[in-house]
KOLBA-291039 format. One record per atom (N, C-alpha, C, O): residue number from 1; atom name; x, y, z. Coordinates in Angstrom, 2 decimals. Example, Ala and Ser with C-alpha at 12.3 -4.5 7.8 and 13.67 -1.06 7.14 Angstrom:
<atoms>
k,a,X,Y,Z
1,N,13.19,-5.69,7.80
1,CA,12.30,-4.50,7.80
1,C,13.20,-3.30,7.80
1,O,14.24,-3.32,8.46
2,N,12.85,-2.25,7.08
2,CA,13.67,-1.06,7.14
2,C,12.90,0.03,7.87
2,O,13.41,1.14,8.04
</atoms>
This chain:
<atoms>
k,a,X,Y,Z
1,N,-7.84,17.32,18.74
1,CA,-7.45,18.25,20.01
1,C,-6.51,18.13,20.56
1,O,-6.23,19.29,20.88
2,N,-5.62,17.38,20.99
2,CA,-4.89,17.21,21.69
2,C,-3.18,17.39,21.37
2,O,-2.24,17.79,22.06
3,N,-3.33,16.75,19.61
3,CA,-2.56,17.46,18.63
3,C,-1.84,19.55,18.59
3,O,-0.83,20.24,18.69
4,N,-3.00,19.57,18.43
4,CA,-3.30,21.26,18.09
4,C,-2.92,21.77,19.78
4,O,-2.29,22.81,19.97
5,N,-3.21,21.22,20.49
5,CA,-2.85,21.92,21.88
5,C,-1.58,22.09,22.07
5,O,-1.05,23.19,22.28
6,N,-0.70,20.48,21.99
6,CA,0.59,20.54,21.73
6,C,1.39,21.74,20.49
6,O,2.39,22.45,20.62
7,N,0.62,21.60,19.57
7,CA,1.40,22.67,18.38
7,C,1.49,24.11,18.63
7,O,2.33,24.95,18.28
8,N,-0.14,24.24,19.69
8,CA,0.20,25.52,20.59
8,C,1.19,25.67,21.40
8,O,2.13,26.46,21.29
9,N,0.95,24.77,22.38
9,CA,2.41,24.72,22.97
9,C,3.69,25.04,22.64
9,O,4.46,25.68,23.35
10,N,3.92,24.61,21.55
10,CA,5.38,24.62,21.08
10,C,5.87,25.49,20.49
10,O,7.04,25.84,20.36
11,N,4.07,26.18,19.79
11,CA,5.02,27.21,18.58
11,C,4.79,28.49,19.93
11,O,5.46,29.48,19.65
12,N,4.29,28.59,20.80
12,CA,4.44,29.69,22.24
12,C,5.58,29.56,22.26
12,O,6.23,30.29,21.51
13,N,6.51,28.28,23.36
13,CA,7.62,28.77,23.74
13,C,8.66,28.85,22.48
13,O,9.79,29.18,22.83
14,N,8.43,28.56,20.74
14,CA,9.91,28.98,20.10
14,C,9.32,30.71,19.86
14,O,10.22,31.50,20.13
15,N,8.58,31.09,19.61
15,CA,7.89,32.44,19.49
15,C,8.71,33.33,20.31
15,O,9.55,34.12,19.88
16,N,8.15,32.95,22.59
16,CA,8.46,33.48,22.99
16,C,10.63,33.28,23.66
16,O,11.09,33.83,24.66
17,N,11.51,32.24,22.53
17,CA,12.54,32.30,22.51
17,C,13.11,33.03,21.57
17,O,14.15,33.65,21.80
18,N,12.31,33.07,19.98
18,CA,12.61,34.55,19.33
18,C,12.40,35.60,20.17
18,O,13.22,36.50,20.00
19,N,11.46,35.83,21.14
19,CA,11.44,37.49,21.50
19,C,12.62,37.49,22.43
19,O,13.55,38.29,22.34
20,N,12.52,36.50,23.35
20,CA,13.96,36.47,24.37
20,C,15.21,37.28,23.17
20,O,15.66,38.40,22.95
21,N,15.34,36.18,22.77
21,CA,16.99,36.58,22.16
21,C,16.58,37.65,21.75
21,O,17.34,38.53,22.14
22,N,15.70,38.06,21.12
22,CA,15.94,39.53,20.18
22,C,16.05,40.75,21.32
22,O,16.85,41.67,21.14
23,N,15.04,40.70,22.71
23,CA,15.27,42.01,23.59
23,C,16.92,41.25,24.24
23,O,17.92,41.97,24.27
24,N,16.97,40.33,24.53
24,CA,18.63,40.25,25.10
24,C,19.81,40.56,23.75
24,O,21.00,40.58,24.07
25,N,19.43,40.81,22.28
25,CA,20.88,41.33,21.93
25,C,20.63,43.01,21.99
25,O,21.54,43.74,21.60
26,N,19.43,43.56,22.47
26,CA,19.18,44.86,21.99
26,C,19.82,45.44,23.47
26,O,19.97,46.65,23.59
27,N,20.11,44.68,24.39
27,CA,19.97,44.95,26.19
27,C,21.85,45.27,25.91
27,O,22.44,46.10,26.59
28,N,22.45,44.54,24.97
28,CA,24.14,45.08,25.28
28,C,24.41,45.27,23.63
28,O,24.47,44.35,22.82
29,N,24.54,46.59,23.37
29,CA,24.88,46.90,22.10
29,C,26.99,46.77,21.89
29,O,27.72,46.94,20.92
30,N,27.28,46.36,23.44
30,CA,28.24,46.10,23.00
30,C,29.13,45.59,22.64
30,O,29.33,45.16,23.77
31,N,30.54,44.89,21.68
31,CA,30.96,43.99,21.57
31,C,31.21,43.18,22.60
31,O,31.51,43.66,23.69
32,N,31.09,41.58,22.37
32,CA,31.48,41.12,23.77
32,C,33.28,41.26,23.15
32,O,33.59,41.18,21.97
33,N,33.90,41.41,23.89
33,CA,35.35,41.31,24.66
33,C,35.61,40.84,25.35
33,O,35.22,41.16,26.47
34,N,36.84,39.21,25.07
34,CA,36.80,38.71,26.50
34,C,37.86,39.49,27.19
34,O,38.85,40.03,26.69
35,N,37.30,39.42,29.05
35,CA,38.34,40.50,29.67
35,C,38.98,39.00,30.46
35,O,38.23,38.07,30.76
36,N,39.76,38.99,30.60
36,CA,40.38,38.04,31.77
36,C,42.01,38.86,32.46
36,O,42.96,39.03,31.69
37,N,42.06,39.08,33.19
37,CA,43.02,40.23,33.63
37,C,43.42,40.28,35.19
37,O,42.50,40.43,36.00
38,N,44.51,40.19,35.57
38,CA,45.45,39.52,36.81
38,C,46.10,41.05,36.87
38,O,46.89,41.53,36.06
39,N,45.52,41.69,38.05
39,CA,46.44,42.81,38.16
39,C,46.94,42.56,39.92
39,O,46.27,41.69,40.48
40,N,47.93,43.17,40.73
40,CA,47.91,43.11,42.17
40,C,47.76,44.70,42.03
40,O,48.68,45.38,41.59
41,N,46.53,45.25,42.42
41,CA,46.63,46.35,42.77
41,C,46.91,47.49,44.35
41,O,46.36,48.52,44.74
42,N,48.11,46.59,44.91
42,CA,48.49,46.86,45.63
42,C,50.28,47.38,45.34
42,O,51.16,47.78,46.10
43,N,50.21,47.13,43.99
43,CA,51.78,47.63,44.10
43,C,52.14,49.08,43.36
43,O,51.22,49.90,43.39
44,N,53.33,49.46,42.72
44,CA,53.60,50.66,42.84
44,C,53.33,51.00,40.87
44,O,53.59,52.04,40.27
45,N,52.47,49.16,40.08
45,CA,52.47,49.64,38.59
45,C,51.06,50.40,39.42
45,O,51.27,51.60,39.22
46,N,50.01,50.32,40.08
46,CA,48.80,50.87,40.25
46,C,48.82,51.57,40.95
46,O,47.73,51.48,41.53
47,N,49.45,52.42,41.44
47,CA,49.62,53.50,42.51
47,C,48.12,54.18,42.99
47,O,47.94,54.52,44.16
48,N,46.95,54.37,41.79
48,CA,45.96,54.57,42.03
48,C,45.02,54.03,43.68
48,O,44.67,54.40,44.80
49,N,45.00,52.59,42.47
49,CA,43.65,51.71,43.23
49,C,44.36,50.87,44.88
49,O,44.02,49.85,45.48
50,N,45.62,52.07,45.17
50,CA,46.54,51.18,46.37
50,C,45.51,52.01,47.43
50,O,45.44,51.42,48.51
51,N,44.93,52.90,47.38
51,CA,43.72,53.36,48.62
51,C,42.39,52.98,48.02
51,O,42.12,52.86,46.83
52,N,41.70,52.83,48.99
52,CA,39.30,53.38,48.58
52,C,39.60,54.40,48.05
52,O,40.46,55.27,48.14
53,N,38.58,54.10,47.36
53,CA,38.22,56.00,46.30
53,C,38.95,56.05,44.90
53,O,38.62,56.87,44.05
54,N,40.36,54.77,44.63
54,CA,41.15,55.59,43.86
54,C,40.86,54.44,42.66
54,O,40.37,53.33,42.84
55,N,41.21,54.90,41.62
55,CA,40.79,54.18,40.25
55,C,41.94,54.21,39.61
55,O,43.01,54.71,39.96
56,N,41.55,53.47,38.31
56,CA,42.69,53.34,37.11
56,C,41.83,52.50,35.90
56,O,40.85,51.75,35.84
57,N,43.17,53.35,34.65
57,CA,42.21,52.67,33.08
57,C,43.42,51.23,32.97
57,O,44.46,50.94,33.56
58,N,43.01,50.91,32.45
58,CA,43.86,49.32,32.36
58,C,43.12,49.42,30.62
58,O,42.06,49.84,30.16
59,N,44.31,48.81,30.08
59,CA,44.44,48.47,28.87
59,C,44.00,47.09,29.00
59,O,44.39,46.27,29.83
60,N,42.64,46.81,27.55
60,CA,42.45,45.24,27.48
60,C,42.61,44.52,25.99
60,O,43.51,44.68,25.16
61,N,41.60,43.81,25.95
61,CA,41.84,43.31,24.11
61,C,40.76,44.56,23.13
61,O,40.25,45.61,23.53
62,N,40.72,44.02,21.97
62,CA,39.94,44.57,21.31
62,C,38.64,43.50,21.04
62,O,38.73,42.35,20.62
63,N,37.68,44.06,21.34
63,CA,37.19,44.94,20.98
63,C,36.77,46.08,22.00
63,O,36.01,47.04,21.92
64,N,37.69,45.50,23.11
64,CA,37.57,46.24,24.50
64,C,38.37,47.71,24.39
64,O,39.51,47.90,23.98
65,N,37.48,48.61,24.85
65,CA,38.51,50.08,24.49
65,C,39.17,50.56,26.12
65,O,39.42,51.61,26.69
66,N,39.26,49.33,26.37
66,CA,39.50,49.29,28.08
66,C,38.37,49.28,29.25
66,O,37.15,49.17,29.06
67,N,39.10,49.42,30.64
67,CA,38.36,49.16,31.80
67,C,39.00,50.76,32.64
67,O,39.86,51.62,32.41
68,N,37.99,50.47,33.68
68,CA,38.14,51.93,34.57
68,C,37.88,50.57,36.05
68,O,36.93,50.01,36.59
69,N,38.84,50.55,36.12
69,CA,39.02,50.14,37.78
69,C,38.85,50.47,39.22
69,O,39.82,50.36,39.97
70,N,38.12,50.71,39.51
70,CA,37.55,51.43,41.01
70,C,37.92,50.50,42.24
70,O,37.79,49.27,42.22
71,N,38.47,51.36,43.48
71,CA,37.97,50.66,44.49
71,C,36.93,50.67,45.67
71,O,37.41,51.55,46.38
72,N,36.29,50.43,46.03
72,CA,35.55,50.21,46.64
72,C,35.91,50.88,47.75
72,O,35.90,52.09,47.96
73,N,36.40,49.50,48.82
73,CA,36.28,49.54,49.54
73,C,38.05,48.46,49.53
73,O,38.75,48.22,48.54
74,N,38.28,48.02,51.00
74,CA,39.73,47.42,50.93
74,C,40.13,46.41,50.09
74,O,41.18,46.21,49.48
75,N,38.49,45.47,50.24
75,CA,38.74,44.46,49.31
75,C,37.90,44.43,48.43
75,O,37.56,43.29,48.09
76,N,37.31,45.47,47.80
76,CA,35.96,45.23,46.75
76,C,36.04,46.59,45.99
76,O,36.06,47.81,46.19
77,N,36.10,45.42,44.76
77,CA,36.39,46.53,43.10
77,C,35.92,46.66,42.45
77,O,35.59,45.48,42.37
78,N,35.37,47.13,41.60
78,CA,34.40,46.99,40.40
78,C,35.06,47.69,38.85
78,O,35.50,48.83,38.73
79,N,34.98,46.80,37.93
79,CA,35.65,47.48,36.54
79,C,34.18,47.55,35.28
79,O,33.36,46.78,34.78
80,N,34.49,48.81,35.24
80,CA,33.86,48.57,34.02
80,C,34.57,49.21,32.23
80,O,35.60,49.84,32.01
81,N,33.32,48.65,31.10
81,CA,33.87,49.12,30.28
81,C,34.16,50.60,30.02
81,O,33.39,51.47,30.42
82,N,35.40,50.91,29.26
82,CA,35.47,52.63,28.44
82,C,34.36,52.70,27.53
82,O,34.18,53.73,26.87
83,N,33.38,51.42,27.40
83,CA,32.69,52.03,25.90
83,C,31.58,52.30,26.04
83,O,30.76,51.41,26.30
84,N,31.22,53.62,25.92
84,CA,29.73,54.13,25.76
84,C,28.47,53.62,25.37
84,O,28.17,53.75,24.18
85,N,27.59,53.00,26.23
85,CA,26.92,52.30,25.87
85,C,25.61,52.79,25.61
85,O,24.56,52.20,25.89
86,N,25.76,54.16,24.95
86,CA,24.24,54.61,24.49
86,C,24.35,54.53,23.17
86,O,23.38,53.87,22.79
87,N,25.35,55.00,21.75
87,CA,25.43,54.53,20.86
87,C,26.86,54.25,20.83
87,O,27.63,55.20,20.80
88,N,27.33,52.98,20.84
88,CA,29.18,52.71,20.65
88,C,29.33,53.29,19.35
88,O,30.36,53.90,19.06
89,N,28.51,53.16,18.66
89,CA,29.55,53.62,17.05
89,C,29.39,54.84,16.93
89,O,30.30,55.59,16.59
90,N,28.16,55.22,17.20
90,CA,28.24,57.13,16.90
90,C,28.47,57.97,17.50
90,O,28.84,59.06,17.09
91,N,28.26,57.58,18.88
91,CA,28.55,58.23,20.85
91,C,30.18,58.07,20.59
91,O,30.90,58.98,21.02
92,N,30.56,57.38,20.18
92,CA,32.34,56.95,20.28
92,C,33.10,57.18,19.53
92,O,33.71,56.18,19.17
93,N,33.39,58.05,19.09
93,CA,33.21,58.44,17.75
93,C,35.55,58.64,17.77
93,O,35.93,59.70,18.25
94,N,36.46,57.85,17.38
94,CA,37.55,58.13,17.74
94,C,38.37,58.89,17.20
94,O,39.32,59.50,17.69
95,N,37.76,58.84,15.58
95,CA,38.24,60.17,14.73
95,C,38.11,61.97,15.55
95,O,38.79,62.95,15.22
96,N,37.24,61.94,16.42
96,CA,36.59,63.55,17.04
96,C,36.94,62.92,18.40
96,O,35.99,62.97,19.19
97,N,38.00,62.36,18.86
97,CA,38.32,62.32,20.52
97,C,37.80,61.76,21.06
97,O,38.43,61.73,22.12
98,N,36.33,60.73,21.25
98,CA,36.14,60.90,21.85
98,C,35.78,58.43,22.09
98,O,34.97,57.77,22.73
99,N,36.62,58.18,21.41
99,CA,37.06,56.68,21.27
99,C,36.62,56.21,23.95
99,O,35.97,55.40,24.61
100,N,37.03,56.74,24.08
100,CA,36.68,56.42,25.18
100,C,36.05,57.35,26.55
100,O,36.15,58.57,26.69
101,N,35.41,56.41,27.45
101,CA,35.36,56.79,28.77
101,C,36.05,57.37,29.51
101,O,37.19,56.91,29.56
102,N,35.74,58.67,30.48
102,CA,36.93,59.05,31.24
102,C,36.48,59.51,32.66
102,O,35.45,60.17,32.57
103,N,36.85,59.41,33.75
103,CA,36.73,59.95,35.17
103,C,37.33,61.69,35.09
103,O,38.38,62.27,34.79
104,N,35.76,62.09,35.60
104,CA,35.82,63.31,36.17
104,C,37.05,64.02,37.33
104,O,37.48,63.29,38.22
105,N,37.26,64.64,37.29
105,CA,37.93,65.39,38.26
105,C,37.64,64.97,39.48
105,O,38.62,64.82,40.22
106,N,36.73,64.76,39.87
106,CA,36.66,64.59,41.19
106,C,36.10,63.52,42.07
106,O,35.60,63.45,43.19
107,N,36.47,62.52,40.85
107,CA,36.94,61.23,40.92
107,C,35.72,60.06,41.29
107,O,35.89,58.87,41.55
108,N,34.37,60.88,41.20
108,CA,33.24,60.51,40.92
108,C,32.29,59.97,39.81
108,O,31.66,58.92,39.90
109,N,32.29,60.68,38.94
109,CA,31.81,60.51,37.80
109,C,32.50,60.26,37.15
109,O,33.64,60.71,37.24
110,N,32.00,59.14,35.88
110,CA,32.49,58.72,34.53
110,C,31.63,59.46,33.31
110,O,30.40,59.49,33.36
111,N,32.26,59.95,32.38
111,CA,32.01,61.09,31.65
111,C,32.12,60.83,30.04
111,O,33.34,60.84,29.86
112,N,31.72,60.69,29.21
112,CA,31.35,60.66,27.72
112,C,31.48,62.01,26.85
112,O,30.71,62.64,26.13
113,N,32.68,62.15,27.20
113,CA,32.56,63.91,26.35
113,C,31.49,64.06,24.40
113,O,31.23,65.05,23.71
114,N,31.23,62.74,24.23
114,CA,30.57,63.00,22.81
114,C,29.76,63.24,23.04
114,O,29.38,64.41,22.91
115,N,28.57,61.76,23.76
115,CA,27.31,62.52,24.36
115,C,26.83,63.41,25.65
115,O,25.76,63.84,26.08
116,N,27.94,63.45,25.95
116,CA,27.50,64.03,27.30
116,C,27.46,63.36,28.08
116,O,28.25,63.78,28.93
117,N,26.96,62.36,28.44
117,CA,26.52,60.96,29.17
117,C,26.94,60.98,30.41
117,O,27.90,61.76,30.32
118,N,26.87,60.53,31.99
118,CA,27.06,60.42,32.81
118,C,27.03,59.31,33.68
118,O,25.97,58.70,33.75
119,N,28.05,58.90,34.39
119,CA,28.34,57.44,35.48
119,C,28.63,57.49,36.49
119,O,29.64,58.15,36.74
120,N,27.84,56.72,37.71
120,CA,28.76,57.14,39.01
120,C,29.58,56.17,38.72
120,O,29.37,55.16,38.04
121,N,30.64,56.55,39.32
121,CA,31.64,55.32,39.75
121,C,31.46,54.08,40.61
121,O,31.96,52.96,40.54
122,N,30.68,54.57,41.36
122,CA,30.78,53.34,42.14
122,C,29.94,52.09,41.84
122,O,29.83,51.14,42.61
123,N,29.11,52.26,40.16
123,CA,27.83,50.87,40.01
123,C,27.95,51.33,38.70
123,O,28.02,50.42,37.88
124,N,28.01,52.46,38.26
124,CA,27.85,52.38,36.45
124,C,26.89,53.03,36.37
124,O,26.94,53.73,35.36
125,N,25.62,53.24,37.18
125,CA,24.60,53.58,36.73
125,C,25.00,55.12,35.93
125,O,26.05,55.76,35.94
126,N,23.69,55.37,35.25
126,CA,23.56,56.45,34.41
126,C,23.10,57.13,35.68
126,O,22.48,56.66,36.63
127,N,23.72,58.79,35.38
127,CA,23.63,59.69,36.45
127,C,22.98,61.31,35.01
127,O,22.39,62.32,35.40
128,N,23.20,61.16,34.09
128,CA,22.73,62.54,33.39
128,C,23.29,62.23,31.64
128,O,24.38,61.69,31.45
129,N,22.49,62.62,30.59
129,CA,22.58,62.55,29.23
129,C,21.75,62.13,28.80
129,O,20.67,62.14,29.38
130,N,21.94,61.57,27.50
130,CA,20.73,60.41,26.69
130,C,21.21,59.32,27.09
130,O,20.31,59.10,27.90
131,N,21.97,58.33,27.22
131,CA,22.48,57.01,27.55
131,C,20.92,56.76,28.78
131,O,20.60,57.61,29.60
132,N,20.40,55.84,28.65
132,CA,19.05,55.37,30.19
132,C,20.11,53.81,29.99
132,O,19.52,52.87,30.52
133,N,21.45,53.40,29.38
133,CA,22.27,52.00,29.84
133,C,22.88,52.15,31.25
133,O,23.02,53.24,31.80
134,N,23.16,51.21,31.70
134,CA,24.42,51.69,32.84
134,C,25.76,51.03,31.72
134,O,25.71,50.38,30.67
135,N,26.83,51.53,32.50
135,CA,27.92,51.29,32.22
135,C,28.34,49.67,31.92
135,O,27.97,49.04,32.91
136,N,28.80,49.01,31.19
136,CA,29.23,47.45,31.09
136,C,30.20,46.89,32.70
136,O,31.27,47.33,33.11
137,N,29.68,46.25,33.05
137,CA,30.32,46.21,34.48
137,C,30.90,44.21,34.20
137,O,30.24,43.22,33.89
138,N,32.45,44.39,34.51
138,CA,32.82,43.22,34.54
138,C,32.82,42.64,35.74
138,O,32.64,43.29,36.77
139,N,33.08,41.12,35.70
139,CA,33.14,40.94,37.47
139,C,34.65,40.89,37.84
139,O,35.59,40.60,37.11
140,N,34.65,41.14,38.80
140,CA,35.37,41.01,39.94
140,C,35.98,40.02,41.62
140,O,35.51,39.92,42.76
141,N,36.85,39.62,41.12
141,CA,37.40,38.81,42.67
141,C,38.71,38.91,43.10
141,O,39.75,38.61,42.53
142,N,38.54,39.30,44.02
142,CA,40.06,40.15,45.03
142,C,40.20,38.74,46.16
142,O,39.19,38.26,46.69
143,N,41.64,38.18,46.44
143,CA,42.74,37.47,47.36
143,C,42.75,37.93,48.38
143,O,42.84,37.32,49.45
144,N,42.64,39.63,48.12
144,CA,43.89,40.22,49.26
144,C,45.38,40.11,48.73
144,O,46.27,40.32,49.55
145,N,45.76,39.74,47.25
145,CA,46.79,40.27,46.63
145,C,46.85,40.12,44.94
145,O,47.87,40.37,44.31
146,N,45.48,39.62,44.26
146,CA,45.48,39.78,43.23
146,C,44.05,39.65,42.97
146,O,43.22,38.94,43.53
147,N,43.86,40.78,41.65
147,CA,42.36,40.90,41.71
147,C,42.58,40.40,40.00
147,O,43.54,40.50,39.23
148,N,41.54,39.97,39.90
148,CA,40.92,39.36,38.67
148,C,39.83,39.89,38.45
148,O,38.89,40.13,39.21
149,N,40.10,40.20,36.46
149,CA,38.52,40.57,36.26
149,C,38.58,40.11,35.05
149,O,39.57,40.03,34.33
150,N,37.24,39.73,34.77
150,CA,36.46,38.79,33.71
150,C,35.13,39.04,33.65
150,O,34.44,39.80,34.33
151,N,34.75,38.05,32.45
151,CA,33.65,37.76,32.30
151,C,32.90,36.37,31.24
151,O,31.68,36.21,31.20
</atoms>
């Protein structure tokens, strides 16, 4: 009886682990891109980041399609992947000119021109379109001079 109970518990743990790992893979359809970028947002190289509400496109390593960096406040930034999380392979087709998300003229919305999904630049949450997932967000830290963007 004791052996059966131990077997049942171990089997449950293994099955739960398999289910959890499969769900985790589905939660992030984007390929892993190592991001470790340092920049000085108050320099003339990133003139649009010099003020609160400004944003810039930043080139990143493959398989990333780059980043969108937005200055929320004097000391706070957010950085998002420029690849649409809806269906990265079908929705973001480089041959059709849809390889990267872009910031709309208002500066408040990030849009995918292929699937028409839109995201709020403040937090990457989905506003409209077929996507139900938020934008992939990278960590940021700012010491008053240098902004570190990483994962």
